[in-house]
Each structure stands twice: as structure tokens, then as C-alpha cells.
C-alpha positions in Angstrom: 33.4 -183.1 -106.8 37.0 -182.7 -105.4 37.3 -186.5 -104.2 33.6 -186.8 -103.7 33.4 -184.0 -101.2 33.3 -180.0 -102.1 34.8 -178.6 -104.5 38.7 -176.9 -105.2 39.3 -173.8 -107.1 40.6 -176.3 -110.0 37.7 -177.5 -110.7 35.6 -174.6 -110.1 37.7 -172.7 -112.8 37.4 -175.8 -115.4 33.5 -175.1 -114.7 33.7 -172.0 -115.3 35.7 -172.3 -118.5 33.5 -174.8 -120.0 30.8 -172.0 -120.2 29.2 -172.4 -116.4 27.4 -169.0 -115.8 27.3 -169.8 -112.2 28.5 -172.9 -110.0 25.6 -173.7 -107.0 26.5 -175.9 -103.7 25.7 -177.4 -101.0 26.1 -178.3 -97.5 29.4 -180.0 -98.1 30.7 -176.9 -100.2 33.4 -176.4 -97.6 34.6 -179.8 -96.9 37.6 -178.3 -98.9 39.2 -176.0 -96.2 40.5 -174.1 -99.5 36.7 -173.2 -100.5 36.7 -171.2 -97.3 39.4 -168.9 -98.8 38.6 -168.9 -102.9 34.9 -168.9 -102.3 35.5 -164.4 -101.4 37.0 -164.3 -104.9 34.7 -166.2 -107.4 31.1 -164.3 -107.4 29.9 -167.0 -109.5 30.7 -169.7 -106.9 27.7 -169.8 -104.5 27.5 -171.4 -101.1 23.6 -172.3 -99.2 21.8 -169.5 -98.5 20.8 -170.9 -94.9 24.9 -170.9 -93.8 24.9 -168.7 -90.8 25.8 -165.6 -90.9 29.5 -164.8 -91.3 30.1 -167.8 -93.4 32.4 -166.9 -96.4 30.7 -166.7 -99.6 27.2 -165.3 -101.4 24.1 -167.2 -100.8 21.2 -168.3 -102.9 
């Protein structure tokens, strides 16, 4: 987690470079506001599926 809340793009890239096939998140995914932008660039970063329609990213 980035400072205990959400995820930063740097941490995401570190996890993917370490071999993660996918990174799942929870309800705090957007605590780091930058995630609202970079989640669209990374199809292996997943947010909760029950977020409102129109929320950035893909949910599972």
C-alpha cells in the first residue's frame, strides 16, 4: 500500500515486475488519487466490480 492507503503506480509496477500476473484491490484503491488516472493504463490492475458504473478501471 502507498503510505497505508491505496496503491501508487510505482508500487503497481514493482509488483508486476516481481512476477504478479494481476493485482486486485479493494475499497481503498482510489485513496491515492493518481490511481484514478493510471488504472486505465494497466489492464492487470483490478478494482472491485461493485463500484458504481462509470468508475475507472475494470472490476472483478
